[in-house]
Structure formats: structure tokens, C-alpha cells
N, C-alpha and C positions, 0 to 999 in steps of 0.2 A: 340140325347139327351135323349133318354130312360135311358141311364147310370146314369144320374143326380138323377133321381127318386129312383134310387137303391143305392145310395150312392157310386158310381164309378165315378172317375175323371181320365179319360184317358190324357195323355200327348198329343195325337194326336188331341184331341179336344180342348184343350189349344191353340195348334200350330194353329189349323184352325181359332179360333176367333181372335189370334194374327195377323195371315196373312190378314184377312179382315180388321181388324182395321188399320194395317199399310197401305193398299190400300187406306182407307179412309184418313187416314194421308196425303197421296200423293195428295189427291185431295182437300187438305186445310180444312179438318174438324178439328174442335177444340176439340171436346169431343164426347163421346159415351154415349146414354141412352141406359141402361140395362132394358128393358121394361117387360122382362119376368122373372118371380119370380126365376127360376131355375139358369138363366145365373151368377148372382151374387155368387153362390156356385162355380162356375168355373173360372170366372174371377174377379179380385179386382185391387187395386191400384198398387199392387206390381208386377203384371204380365202383365198389361195392357201398351200397347205403348202410349195410349191416356188417358187423364183425364176420369173418369166413373162418370155417374150420375145414381145412382142405385134407380129406380123408387119407389120400395117398402120402401126403407129406408127414401126417401124424404116424402113419404105419411105418415109413422109412425112419422116422426118429425113434420109435419104439424098437424096431429091429436093430438099430444102430446101438441103442443103449442096453440091449439084451434084456431077457425076462426078468422082471421084478416080483418078488413075493407079494402076494395080495394081502391087504389089510382089512378087507371087508368080510362080513360074515354072512353072506347068503349062499345060495347052493349051487350056483352056476360054476362048472368047471372051466379053467383056462386052458386052452390047448397047448400052450407052450410054457414049459418049465426047464430050468437049467439042467436037470436031471433027466429029462425026457418023460417024467411021470406027469399026470395030470394032476393038479391041486385044486383046492377049494378056492374060488375067486368071488 
């Protein structure tokens, strides 16, 4: 993965990720979370065999739209609220 830091995108790396994603697909995986900031530089909607969720992009969208009140009734607190207080999420 050091190649991504240097802007090098090797076909072998793309194939390795595709192979892993195909194995997950065979195990009935519905989508893949790209949790490392560098992976979306290598994998995207056009070369992934599964739908992808880019965690950095989702976080940026969430921050852009601002905090939203949670409608779920479980006990975890959400660290970001409009007033600065924590609320049930």
C-alpha cells in the first residue's frame, strides 16, 4: 500500500482488492466499506465487483449536511449535536 502514498496505482493491487471483494461476494457480502482513506484512490464504483461505501466521502457528506437528530431508540450517544450536547442515538 506504500505505492498509494506516492501516487502509484499498480494493476496488481487493483486485482488483489478485486479478488478479495469477489471472495466476499461469494460469501453473500452485499457491499464493502472502504475504511482506509487511501483505498478509494485505488478502488471505485467502476472497478469494484461489489457496491462500495467510501467512509471518508460519507463522513464529508454528513459534516456538510450538519448534525441530524437521531430517530433510533438505542443507548449509544452521538458525539455531534447542533447545541454541542450529546444526545441519544
